N, C-alpha and C positions, 0 to 999 in steps of 0.2 A: 438731936440725932434723927428723930422721926422726920422732921422737916427736910433735912438734908437727904435722907434716903428716898423721899418721895419727890424731890425736885426733878429727878430724871423722869419720873412717871408723868409729871405735869407736862414736860416737853413731849413725852410719848403721846399724851392725849391730844396736844395741839397738833402734832403731825398727823395722828390717826384721823382726827376730825376733818382736818382740811384736805387730806389726800383722798378721802373717800366720799365727800359730800357731792350731791348732785348739783348741777348747774356750773356755769363758768366762774372763773375767779375774777371778780371785778367789784368796783365800788358802786353800789346802786345809787347812792346820792349823786355822784358825778354824772352817771349815765342819764338819770332822770332830768337833771338840770340842763344837760346838753340838748335834750329833746324838748326843752321848754315846759316841763311839767311844773305845776304850782306846788308850793309847800303844803304842809299839813299832813298829819298822820292818818286820821280816819280809822274806821272800823271795817270789818270784813264784809264783802258783798256789795251789790249795787241796789238791790230792791228793798232792803229792810228799812224800817223807820229809824230815825235818829236814835242812837243809843243801843240799837239792836243789830249792829254790824254793817251800817251803811258806809260805803266808801265816799270820802269827801270829793267834791268836784276837782278834777285835774290830777287825782292821785295816780301815780304810775303803777302799772301792773307788776313791776319789779318788786314792789313791796308786799306782794301777796304770794302765799304759798298754799296750794290747794291739792288735796289728795283724798282718795277713797280710803276708808278705814280698812285695816287688814289685821285679822286676828290669827293668821297662820303662824304655826311654829315648826313646820316641817323642815325648813332649812337648817335650823339648829339641831334637831333630832337626827337628821341625815348626816350632818357633819360629825356629830358624836359617833355615829356608827362607823363612818369611814376612818376616823382617828383611832377608834378602838381596834379596828382591823388593820391598822398600820399604814394608812394612806391619808394624805390630805384631800379634802373634798375639792372637786373642780371649782375654780373661782366663780364660774357662772352659776353654780348652785347655791352660793352664799348670798343671802339677802339680809342686810344689816338689821332691818326692822324686825325680822323673825327671830334673830338672836336676842334682841332686846325684849321682845314680847314673850319670850320663854321664861322670864324671871318675874318674881313678885315685885310689885311696885309700891305698895303701901298707900295707895290713893284712898281718899274718902269715897264712900259709896252713896249714891242718891237714895232717897227714901222711896221714890216712885219708880216707874218703869223706864225712865229716860236715862240721861247721862249726867255724871258729874264731870266738871272740867277743872283740872288743877295745873299748876305750873310752878317750877322752881328752877334754880340755876346756880352756877358758880363760875369763878374766874378760872381760866385755863393756865395762866402763867405765861402766855405767849402774846406779848403786845396787848392790844385791847380786846382780844378774843375771849368769849365766855361760852359755856355750854348751857343750853336751855332745854329743859325737859317739859313737854306738854303731855299731860296725861288725861285720858278719858276712861271712865269706868261705868259699868252697869251694876245694878243690884244683884246680889247672889240669890240663888234659889235653894231652898231646902229640898234635897233629892226626894224626900218623902212627902213633900207638900203637894196639894192638888195641882194638876196641870192639865192642859188640853191633851187629848189622845194624839198619838203619832201614827202616821201611815208611812212606813219605811220600806223602800224598795232597794234591797242590797244587790248591786251588780258586781259579780265576783269573777275575777280572772282565774281561770283554771287551765291556762296555757302551759306548754312545756316548761317555760322559764320559771313557773311558779312551783316547780317540783322540789327545789332545793330547800335546805333548812332556813327557817326564818321567813318563809313566804306563805304558801298555802296552809302549812301547819299552823302558822301564827294567825292567819285569817280564820281558820276553823276554831281555834281557841278563843279568839275575840268574839266570834258569833255565839259560842257556847256561853261566854260571859254575858253577852247581850240578852240571850234567851232567858237567863236567870234574873236579869235586872229590869227588863222592860215590863210594863204593866199589862194586866189582863185586858184593858181597854185599848191597848195598842194593837196594830196590825202590821204584819211583815210579809214581804214576798222575796223570793230569791231568784235571780236571773244569773246564769253562768254564761261565759263566753270563752271560746277557744277558736276553732275554725269557723264557727257560727255562734249563734246565741240561742239559749233555751231557757224557758221558765220552768224551774224545777220545783218551785213551791208558789202557787198563786197566792194573791193577797189573803192572808189568814189572820183572823183575830186570835190573840194569845190566850183567850179564855176557852173553856170547854175542850181541852185537849190540844189546842193550837200550839202550845209551848212544846209538847212532845213531838208534834209533826215537824216543827222547826228543827228540833234537835236531830230527828231522824234524817231529815234532808241534808243537814250539815255533815253528818257522819258519812254520807255517800259521796261527798265531793272528792274528786281525784284529778290530778294534773293530767292534761291531755296533749294537745299539739300546738298549733300556731296561735297567734293573738289577734283576733278580729275585734279590737276594742270598739270600733264604730258600730258593729252589729250589737254588741252588748249594750252600748249607750242607747241605741234606738229602741231595743226591746225593753230596756229598763224604764225609759221615759214613757214608752207606750203603756206599760203596766201601771206606772205611777199615775198617768193621766186617766186611764180607764177606771182605776179604782180610787181616784181622788176623793177624799172625804172632806165634806164641808165642816168647818169648825175644828179641823185637826191640823197638825203640823205635817205637811206632805213633803217628803224629802227622798231624794235618791242618794244612796251611799255607795260610792265606787271604791272597791278594795282591789288594788292592782299594783304591779310594778311599772305600769304605764309604758310598756315597751311594745307598741303596736307594730305588727309586721304583715298583716293580712287584711284584705278588704280595703276600706277607706283609711289610709294612714295620714292623709293631709290634715294637719291640725285645724286649719281654718274651716274645712268642711265639717269636721266633728264639732267644732265650736259653734258653727252655725246652727246645727241641730239642737245643741244645748240651749242656745240663746232663744230659739223659737219656743221651746217648751217652757222656758222660764217666763217669757212674756205672756204666753197664752194661758198657762196654767198656774203660774206662781209657784212652781216647784223648784226648790233650791237643791244644790248639789253639795254633798260633803265628801271630800276625798280622803281616803286612808291609804297612804303609800307604804309599800313593803319592798324588801329585797335590796341587796348590795348594789346590783345593777338596776338602777331606778330611773325612770323617765321623768325626772323632776320638772323639766320645763313644760312638758305636756300636761302633767297633773296640775301644775300651778295655773296654766292658762285655762284649762277646763273649769276649774273651780272659780276662778275670777269671772269667767264668762257666765258661769252657772249660778252666780250670786251665792257663793258658798265659801268654804274654808278648807284647809288641808292640814292634816297631821301625818306624821311618819312614825311607824311602829317597827321596832327591832327586837323587843323583848315582851314577854308576857306581862311584866310589871307595867310597861307602857300601855299595853292593851287594856289592862284593868283600869288605869287612870282614865282612858278615853271612854270606855263603855260602862264604868261604874261610878268612879269618883266625879267625873266631869260630864256625865251623860246629859243632864239638862242643858248645859251650855252648847252641846254639840248637836242637839236635835230640835231645840226650841229657839225662838227669836225674841229679842227685845226691840230690835230696830232693823228696818230695811233701808237700803240705799243711803247708808250713813257716810257723810263726807266731813272733812275738817278743813278749815281755812284759817291760816295765821296771817295777820296783817301787821307789818312792822311799821313803827313810827319813824319817819325819816329825820325827825329832829333828834332822835336818840340813837338810831342804828344806821351804820354806813354800809354794812354788808351782812349777809346771812346765807347759810347753806343747810339744806335738809339732808340728814343721813338716811340713805335707803329710800324706799317707796318709789323706786324708778319705774316700776311697771304698774303703779297705782296713781299716777299723776292724773289730775283733772284740770281742764282749762279754768282759769280763775273766774271767768264770766259764767261758767256752768255750775258754780257752787249752788245756786238756788234754782237751777233747772232740774226739777225732780224726774224728768225723763232720762236724765243721764245717770248711768249706773254708779252706785256707791258700793259700800260693803255691808254685809249682813253680820249682826252682832247678837250674841246670845247672852243669857244671864251669867253674871260673874266674870265676864270678860274685861280685860283692860287693854287699852291701845296706847302705845307710847310713841311720840315723835321727838327725836333729838335734833337740835339745831346748833350749829356753830354760829355765834352772833358776834359781830364786831361793833362795839359801842363807840359812839362819839365821845371824845374826851370831855369829862365832866358831865356826862348825860344825866338828866333828871327826868322825873315824871314817867309816863308810860313808855315802855319799850315795844310792846306788842299786845295784840288782842287775839285770843284764840276762840273760835266759834265752831261748834259741832252742829250739824243739821241732819235730821233723819226723818223717816216716815214711820208712823205707827204700823206694826205688822198687819193689823186687821183693817183699820179704817183708811190707811194710807194718808192720814193727816200729817202735815209737816210740823216739826217741832225744832226749837233751837235752844242751846245754852251757850254761854260764853264766859270768858275769864280774862281779865287784864293782868299783864305782867309788868311790873315796874322795873326801870333800869337798875334801881338799887338792889333788886333781887338777883341780878346777874353780875353786878360789880362788887359783891361783898367778899365772902371767903374764897380762898383757893379750893379747887375741887377736892383735893386729897386730904383736907383737914378733917379732923374728927367731928367738927361741928356741922359739917355738911351731911345731908341725909345719906345714910348708907345705901338706900335704894337708888338714889341718884348715882352714887359711885359705882354700884353694881351694874347699872344700865350702861355707864360709861365703859367699864371694863368689857362687857359683852360686845358693845359696839366696836370698840377698837380691836378686839380679837377678830371680829368679823372682817374689819377693814384689812387687817394683816393677811387673813386668808384670801381675801379678794385680790390683794396685791401679789399673791403667789408665794409669799415667804415672809420671814421676819425682816421687816424693812430696815432693821439696824445692821443687816449684813447682806452681802450679795446673795441673790437667789434666782429662781426661775423668772421668765418673762412675766411682767405684770398683766393683769386682766385689762381689757379695753377700758373699763370704767376707771380703774386706777391710773392707767396711762394718760387719760385725758386730764387728770387733775394736775394742778401746779405743784412741782416738787418743792419740798420744804426741808429745812435743816432739822437737826435733832430728831432723827427718825426713831420710831417706837421700838421698844424692846419687849419681847414676849416674856422675858424673865421678870421684868418689873410688873407687868400686868398679872403674872402668876402670883407674885408676892402680894399684890393688893387683893386679889381674889381670895387668897388664903386668909388674909386678915378679915375680910368681910364674912367669911364662913363662920367666924366666931360671934357675929352679931345675931341677936335674937331674931328668929323668923327667916334667916337666910341660909339654911343648910345647903341649898342648891348652889351656892357659891363654891362649895368644896368640889363639886363635880366640874364646875367651870374651871377651877384652878387645875384640876387633873387634866382636863382637855387641853388647856394651854400648855401645860408641861409636856404632855405627850406630843403635841403638834410641833414643838420646838425642834425635835430631832427628825422630823419627817420631811421628805421632799415630794 
């Protein structure tokens, strides 16, 4: 009975994976042979020694997939807010990888300060297609363990649009929480922006009365008029650079609805200033988004260019998670400019597609170019990449090799770890069977829910016009049903350690009736 009930979900997954993946729909084996490439799988990258990710001579670029790591979760949090308020999120704000990275993955953790690399997979039940999960994880930190001091410049939006509920009031509550959780050796400055920018608290250590001065400055914050975000960013980075502390974690924290309407509003100009400070001072940016009307695209681009990450807050409970439970991962770093490259073996794989990471792509040949931006990763983070993989009939041996490369935050020395995935790991059980990892199944549900939202509706029934990303994908039969994804998320909520699946199930259920 269970197998029959989930048969439809298997087809849901097949359609969801293939309709939402990046890249064109083609057989990479055929394309590479037509161009005269030699056979042989090889490993990731060009410059590494044998056995450490070197591409074999003549290997086509089509068999490599390269992207900067992304630990953002703002897209899923914002989607939850919109669904809770009775509206679907705009397709352009839905990033599949951020939905997946919002959930626990169950990966093993490294003993040191680098990464662990894991992989697993299962059959989709649609021809020769399988789902492959590549997982990267860093070691967790004890929130009370010794750590380097932090120098944090909070850039706070006090424009008129921040006056409504769940905006400036939530920012102030988050800052009160941070004031109680940061350590005496840490230092904080506050920069506000509206029509212009103002430093309302210069860089202040939190010992010897500094904590009280921070709280007093927070209480005086009031919403004002227009939004000169560029002025706030310039003043914030000026403060951070002027008071940069050697041996500390220096970071700008932007808290805003990211709706710039005064001064410099061109994203590229603002991004240029952020990039300059990042390169010259090594100061990274952490974005905290708030508000129902939220400039998601601008905040995402700012933090990508600023070597940082983004979260979205809509409740005090979420603020507590960011500034208490997950404070170390949000202000300290395990790795700079981290990138991943997955190389598929053309003797085992005929086609593959990466779900999400559209704005985090890196040229394959730039994987080991450490001047090319990657992603910044803190302690306790996990990063997941899901691939739809089409296996050769009877494929054996290696299907792919996943490699992660990063720079030490202090020495900038490069490091790598890699993991091989066998074809047998992808061609075994059907995805929805109980023997398959519940974490893999939860990742799948999150990804396919994201793909349905990106398409603009439940693809099993007529709906609004699809997003450009979905429209470019090849249409497939057996379209997904949100009802089946809801049922699977409900079942997963009963698994140990996966209570977050219950919230996902509720989101899917609520989204079904929204337009």
